[in-house]
C-alpha positions in Angstrom: 15.8 81.5 105.6 12.9 83.2 107.5 13.1 84.8 110.9 16.4 83.4 112.0 17.1 84.9 115.4 20.3 83.0 116.4 22.6 80.4 114.9 26.0 78.9 115.1 25.5 76.7 112.0 27.8 76.8 109.0 26.6 79.4 106.5 26.6 78.3 102.9 25.3 79.8 99.7 22.0 78.0 100.0 21.3 78.2 103.7 22.7 76.8 107.0 24.6 73.5 107.4 24.1 71.7 110.7 27.1 69.5 110.8 27.4 68.6 114.5 25.0 68.0 117.5 26.4 71.3 118.8 25.1 73.3 115.8 21.7 75.0 116.2 19.5 77.6 114.7 16.6 79.5 116.4 13.6 81.2 114.8 10.9 83.3 116.6 7.3 83.4 115.6 4.4 85.4 117.1 0.8 84.0 117.0 -2.5 85.6 118.0 -4.1 82.6 119.6 -3.2 79.2 121.1 -3.3 76.3 118.6 -1.5 74.1 116.2 0.5 75.9 113.4 2.3 74.4 110.5 6.1 74.8 110.3 7.5 74.3 106.8 11.0 73.0 106.9 13.2 72.7 103.7 16.2 70.5 104.0 18.6 68.0 102.4 20.9 65.3 103.7 22.7 62.3 102.2 22.2 59.7 105.0 19.3 57.3 105.1 18.5 58.2 108.7 18.6 61.7 110.1 16.9 63.3 113.1 16.4 66.9 114.2 15.6 68.0 117.8 13.0 70.7 118.1 12.9 72.7 121.4 9.9 75.1 121.6 9.9 77.9 124.2 6.5 79.4 124.8 5.7 82.9 126.0 5.0 81.7 129.5 8.4 80.0 129.7 7.2 76.4 129.2 9.5 74.4 127.0 8.4 71.4 124.9 10.9 69.2 123.1 10.6 66.5 120.5 12.6 64.6 117.9 11.7 64.6 114.2 12.9 62.2 111.6 13.8 63.5 108.1 13.5 61.6 104.8 16.6 61.0 102.7 17.6 63.5 100.0 16.2 67.0 99.3 12.7 67.6 100.5 10.4 69.8 102.6 8.1 68.8 105.5 5.1 70.4 107.1 5.2 69.8 110.9 2.3 70.7 113.2 3.5 72.4 116.4 1.4 73.8 119.2 2.1 77.4 120.0 0.7 79.7 122.7 -0.4 83.3 122.2 2.5 85.6 121.9 6.1 85.1 120.8 7.3 81.5 120.6 10.8 80.4 119.7 12.0 77.2 118.0 15.5 75.9 118.5 16.5 73.4 115.9 19.6 71.1 116.4 20.9 67.9 115.0 20.6 64.6 116.8 23.6 62.9 115.0 26.9 64.1 113.6 25.6 63.9 110.1 25.4 67.0 107.9 21.9 68.4 107.2 21.4 71.5 105.0 18.6 73.7 106.1 17.2 75.8 103.3 14.4 77.5 105.2 12.1 77.2 108.2 9.0 79.2 108.5 5.6 79.4 110.1 3.0 79.1 107.3 -0.1 79.6 109.5 -2.7 77.8 111.5 -2.9 74.0 110.9 -5.9 73.1 108.8 -7.3 69.5 108.3 -5.2 67.9 110.9 -5.1 64.1 110.5 -6.9 62.6 113.5 -6.4 58.9 113.7 -6.8 55.8 116.0 -5.0 52.5 116.3 -5.8 49.7 116.1 -8.5 50.1 113.6 -9.5 46.4 113.8 -9.9 44.6 117.1 -10.6 41.0 118.0 -12.1 40.3 121.4 -12.8 36.9 123.0 -15.3 36.9 125.8 -13.6 33.8 127.4 -10.2 35.6 127.4 -10.7 39.2 128.4 -8.0 41.7 127.9 -7.4 45.5 127.9 -9.0 47.2 124.8 -6.5 50.1 124.8 -6.8 52.3 121.7 -4.4 55.1 121.0 -5.8 58.2 119.3 -4.1 61.1 117.7 -6.4 63.8 118.9 -4.4 67.1 118.8 -5.6 68.1 122.3 -9.3 67.7 121.5 -11.5 66.2 124.2 -13.2 62.8 124.0 -16.9 63.1 124.5 -18.2 59.6 123.9 -17.8 56.1 122.5 -20.9 54.7 120.8 -21.7 51.4 119.3 -23.7 51.3 116.1 -26.9 50.5 118.0 -26.5 53.6 120.1 -25.1 52.0 123.2 -22.7 54.3 125.1 -19.4 52.6 126.1 -17.8 54.0 129.3 -14.1 54.6 128.9 -11.0 56.0 130.6 -8.7 58.5 128.9 -5.0 58.9 129.6 -2.7 61.4 128.0 0.5 60.0 126.7 2.5 63.1 127.4 2.4 66.8 128.4 4.4 68.4 125.7 5.5 68.3 122.1 3.7 65.9 119.7 3.0 63.5 122.6 0.3 65.9 123.8 -1.6 65.0 120.7 -1.8 61.3 121.7 -4.3 59.9 124.2 -4.8 56.3 125.3 -8.5 55.3 125.5 -9.6 52.3 127.5 -13.2 51.2 126.7 -14.9 49.3 129.4 -14.4 45.6 128.7 -17.7 44.5 130.1 -19.7 47.1 128.2 -18.0 46.0 124.9 -18.6 42.3 125.7 -22.3 43.0 126.3 -22.7 44.0 122.6 -22.7 40.3 121.8 -20.9 38.0 119.4 -20.4 39.4 115.9 -18.9 42.5 114.2 -19.5 45.9 115.6 -18.5 49.5 114.8 -17.4 51.8 117.6 -17.5 55.5 117.1 -14.9 57.6 119.0 -16.4 61.2 119.2 -14.3 64.3 119.7 -15.5 67.7 120.9 -14.8 69.3 117.5 -17.2 66.9 115.7 -14.6 64.5 114.5 -15.7 60.8 114.6 -13.2 58.0 114.3 -14.4 54.5 113.5 -13.1 51.2 114.9 -14.3 47.7 113.9 -14.4 45.2 116.7 -15.2 41.5 116.2 -16.4 39.7 119.4 -16.0 36.0 119.5 -17.1 33.7 122.3 -14.3 31.2 122.4 -10.6 31.5 121.5 -9.4 28.7 119.2 -5.7 28.1 118.7 -4.4 28.3 115.2 -1.8 26.1 113.5 0.7 28.9 113.1 1.2 31.8 115.5 3.5 34.8 115.1 4.1 37.1 118.1 5.8 40.5 117.5 6.6 41.5 121.0 6.3 45.1 122.1 10.0 45.7 123.1 10.2 49.4 122.1 12.9 50.2 119.5 14.1 46.7 119.1 12.9 43.3 117.9 12.0 39.9 119.4 9.5 37.7 117.5 8.3 34.3 118.7 6.8 31.8 116.2 4.7 28.8 117.1 5.1 26.4 114.2 2.4 24.0 113.0 4.3 20.9 114.3 4.4 22.3 117.8 7.9 23.6 117.7 9.0 27.1 118.4 11.4 29.6 116.8 12.6 32.8 118.5 14.0 35.5 116.3 16.2 37.9 118.3 15.8 38.8 122.0 15.4 42.6 122.0 17.5 44.8 124.3 18.4 43.7 127.8 15.4 45.6 129.1 13.0 44.1 126.6 14.4 40.6 127.2 14.1 41.0 131.0 10.7 42.7 131.1 8.9 41.0 128.3 10.5 38.1 126.5 11.9 36.0 129.4 8.7 36.5 131.6 6.5 35.4 128.6 8.7 32.3 128.0 8.6 31.4 131.7 5.0 32.2 132.3 3.9 29.8 129.5 6.6 27.2 130.1 7.8 27.5 126.5 10.6 25.3 125.2 12.5 26.9 122.4 13.4 24.7 119.6 15.3 27.2 117.4 16.9 30.6 117.7 17.8 33.0 114.9 19.9 36.1 115.5 19.3 38.5 112.6 22.5 40.6 113.5 24.8 41.6 116.2 23.4 44.8 117.6 22.5 45.2 121.3 18.8 45.9 120.6 18.5 42.4 119.1 20.6 40.1 121.3 19.7 41.2 124.9 20.4 38.5 127.4 20.7 36.1 124.5 23.1 33.7 126.2 20.9 33.5 129.3 17.9 32.6 127.1 19.8 30.0 125.1 21.2 28.4 128.2 17.8 28.2 129.9 16.3 26.6 126.9 19.2 24.2 125.9 20.2 25.8 122.6 24.0 25.6 121.8 25.9 28.0 119.6 28.0 26.3 116.9 31.7 26.9 116.8 32.4 30.1 114.8 35.5 28.7 113.2 33.8 25.7 111.8 30.7 27.6 110.6 32.8 30.2 108.8 34.6 27.5 106.9 31.3 25.9 106.0 30.1 29.1 104.3 32.3 28.2 101.3 31.2 24.5 101.1 28.2 23.2 99.3 24.8 23.8 100.8 24.0 20.2 101.6 27.1 19.8 103.8 26.5 23.1 105.6 22.8 22.3 106.1 23.7 18.9 107.5 26.1 20.4 110.0 23.8 23.2 111.1 21.0 20.7 111.7 22.9 19.5 114.7 22.4 23.0 116.2 19.2 24.9 116.8 20.9 28.3 116.5 21.7 30.5 113.5 23.0 34.0 113.1 23.7 36.4 110.3 27.3 35.0 109.7 26.0 31.5 109.0 23.6 32.2 106.2 23.9 32.8 102.4 21.6 34.5 100.0 18.4 32.4 99.4 19.1 29.9 102.2 16.0 28.0 103.0 15.6 27.5 106.7 13.0 24.8 106.3 15.8 22.7 104.7 18.0 23.3 107.7 15.4 22.9 110.4 12.1 21.0 110.6 9.6 23.9 110.5 6.5 21.8 110.1 5.4 22.8 106.6 6.5 26.5 107.0 8.9 27.7 104.3 11.4 30.4 105.2 13.6 31.9 102.5 16.5 34.2 103.4 16.5 37.3 101.2 19.9 38.8 102.0 23.2 37.8 103.5 26.9 38.8 103.8 27.6 35.9 101.4 26.4 34.8 98.0 25.4 31.2 97.3 29.0 30.3 96.7 30.2 31.7 100.0 31.8 34.8 98.5 31.4 38.1 100.3 28.8 40.3 98.6 28.3 44.0 98.3 26.2 45.7 100.9 23.4 47.5 99.2 23.9 51.0 100.5 25.1 54.4 99.3 27.7 55.5 100.2 29.2 52.0 100.6 29.3 50.8 104.2 32.5 49.2 105.5 32.4 46.2 107.7 33.6 48.1 110.8 30.8 50.7 110.5 27.6 50.5 112.6 25.2 50.2 109.7 27.0 47.2 108.2 25.2 45.0 110.7 21.8 46.6 109.8 22.4 46.1 106.1 23.4 42.5 106.6 20.7 41.7 109.1 18.6 38.7 108.0 15.4 39.6 106.2 13.2 36.7 105.2 9.9 35.6 103.8 7.9 33.0 105.6 5.2 31.1 103.7 2.5 28.8 105.0 -0.7 27.7 103.2 -0.7 30.8 100.9 0.0 33.1 103.9 3.1 35.2 103.8 5.0 37.0 106.5 7.8 39.4 105.6 10.4 40.0 108.4 12.4 43.1 107.7 15.0 42.7 110.5 16.9 46.0 110.6 17.4 46.5 106.8 16.6 49.8 105.2 14.1 50.1 102.4 16.9 50.9 99.9 18.5 47.5 100.4 15.3 45.6 100.7 14.2 47.0 97.3 17.4 45.5 95.9 16.9 42.1 97.5 13.4 42.0 96.0 14.6 42.9 92.5 17.3 40.3 92.9 14.8 37.6 93.6 12.6 38.5 90.7 15.6 38.8 88.4 16.8 35.3 89.5 13.3 34.1 88.7 12.8 32.8 92.2 9.5 34.6 92.3 7.5 37.1 90.4 5.3 38.0 93.4 6.5 39.2 96.8 3.1 40.3 98.1 2.7 39.5 101.8 0.0 39.5 104.3 1.9 40.7 107.4 5.0 42.9 107.3 7.2 43.4 110.3 8.9 46.8 109.9 11.7 47.9 112.1 12.5 51.0 114.1 14.4 52.5 111.1 11.0 52.6 109.3 10.3 56.1 110.6 13.0 57.6 108.4 13.3 55.1 105.6 9.8 54.9 104.1 9.7 53.8 100.5 6.3 53.7 98.9 7.7 51.6 96.0 8.9 49.0 98.5 5.7 48.9 100.5 3.7 48.8 97.3 5.6 45.7 96.2 4.9 44.0 99.5 1.3 45.3 99.5 0.6 44.0 103.0 -2.7 43.7 104.9 -1.1 44.5 108.2 2.1 46.4 109.1 3.7 46.2 112.6 6.2 49.0 113.3 8.6 48.5 116.3 9.0 52.0 117.6 8.1 54.0 120.6 8.6 57.5 119.2 7.0 57.4 115.8 4.3 60.0 116.4 6.9 62.5 117.6 7.7 62.5 113.9 5.4 64.2 111.5 7.4 62.6 108.8 5.5 59.4 109.5 2.2 61.0 108.6 3.8 63.1 105.8 5.5 60.2 104.0 3.6 57.1 105.0 0.0 58.1 105.7 -0.2 60.3 102.6 2.1 58.6 100.1 1.4 54.9 101.2 -1.9 54.4 103.0 -3.9 57.0 101.1 -2.4 56.5 97.7 -1.3 52.9 97.2 -4.0 51.3 99.3 -7.1 52.9 97.9 -8.4 49.4 97.3 -8.6 49.1 101.1 -6.3 46.0 101.2 -4.3 47.5 104.1 -6.3 47.1 107.3 -3.9 48.4 109.9 -0.5 50.0 110.5 0.3 49.1 114.1 2.9 50.9 116.1 4.2 49.0 119.1 4.1 52.1 121.4 0.4 52.5 120.7 -0.9 49.0 120.5 1.5 46.8 122.5 2.3 43.3 121.2 0.8 42.0 118.0 -0.3 38.3 117.7 -1.1 36.8 114.3 -3.1 33.5 114.1 -2.8 31.6 110.8 -4.5 28.6 109.4 -4.1 29.6 105.8 -3.9 32.7 103.5 -7.7 32.9 103.6 -8.1 32.0 107.3 -6.1 34.3 109.6 -6.5 37.2 111.9 -4.5 39.4 114.3 -5.0 41.0 117.7 -3.1 43.5 119.8 -2.4 42.7 123.4 -0.9 44.9 126.2 2.2 43.2 127.6 0.6 42.9 131.1 -2.1 40.7 129.4 0.4 38.4 127.6 
């Protein structure tokens, strides 16, 4: 351990054990100039989700604070932190009551080759349906000088910092002038975002004159660290998956449903956590969807599929207690040519309770049992595939995929669009993502860039390594881009756009 100034953590042979939110350790580091420095943290923990809180006190007394996700197992992580000239101190504490062993923490010098980035990398813009063109840039306090089109046209813009401290100070929201962009004309264009240190970030924008509605639409709502997804089916019917937190339902989901006079035909609750069933009963009541009797549905789990499907057809509601492994929702509901296959369940095909794929084993009364039995599924339509991860962790989703291959249900689980969940920031599996090999990834999270882990484990190990063939076009974070809408006619004819909630 380097430069430990103060701690109340448990001392072990290997280092310090933070075993409670009250445990902390503090290091001090002196730097000769303002700037970003790399902190090297060596650690180990046995849970699949662990967070540390960093509190940095600068020489002038200013305090910055941020949360950092840690990968499972024994590892080290390089975290860029902004220090001011003089002596800075870092107080490190645990967010949850889960033991994390700290082997060392040290300042290894000025940060070199910082990863500047922007999102979204691909934009679709319809001149007959103008919207905000917000782009979020990871700029590490560098100043934006200009946005230029490939023909040399300068695009006016507004810049807005996303925060004043911690990692948020590295993020800036850029709003290009909509009229200036539209004046570029129909077709594909490249916008160059220029920083004062010479960095240039590229964004492709496709300008179309007229918006044309597709046969299948998938809307991943920006509801912060939660989920609500609305699907417009080819036959004109609608399926709502989850309803976010109460805040997300009240501020985003319900206003959208009312504003567009949408009638819900089906509702699927992936699991019983508050960030997925906010104001659910209000939404179901307003849209005429009844919840089946729990006693009857629990008995039906052990009956044959045809009997259970026939019963459930009478309702337009399903939850995670009503489904078995490999249930096919298109056989329960009329989804208009869309196939939806359930990848996991609390029950096998015979209705027997199954093992929850987690180590250590999660009991039914524990919080994560709901996450590990939340309904993940694959939606297929005209060779287009959408993978919905619910709140499952990668360790369990890897098992579901291997089960499907082993059962010879499929040899290919490659998808086009992957809805990741807010646990994605701590549970990144390159093996799992490589199996899906998506073109677009949507991450439901509002704090992801607080966490250098995302860049450390995902940007380097997934985007840069597995997708060298450039199949992956975008990794979209809800906090940065807002809501994502995917428009599908077929696997060869689809596109996506990002929309700020006020433009929905």
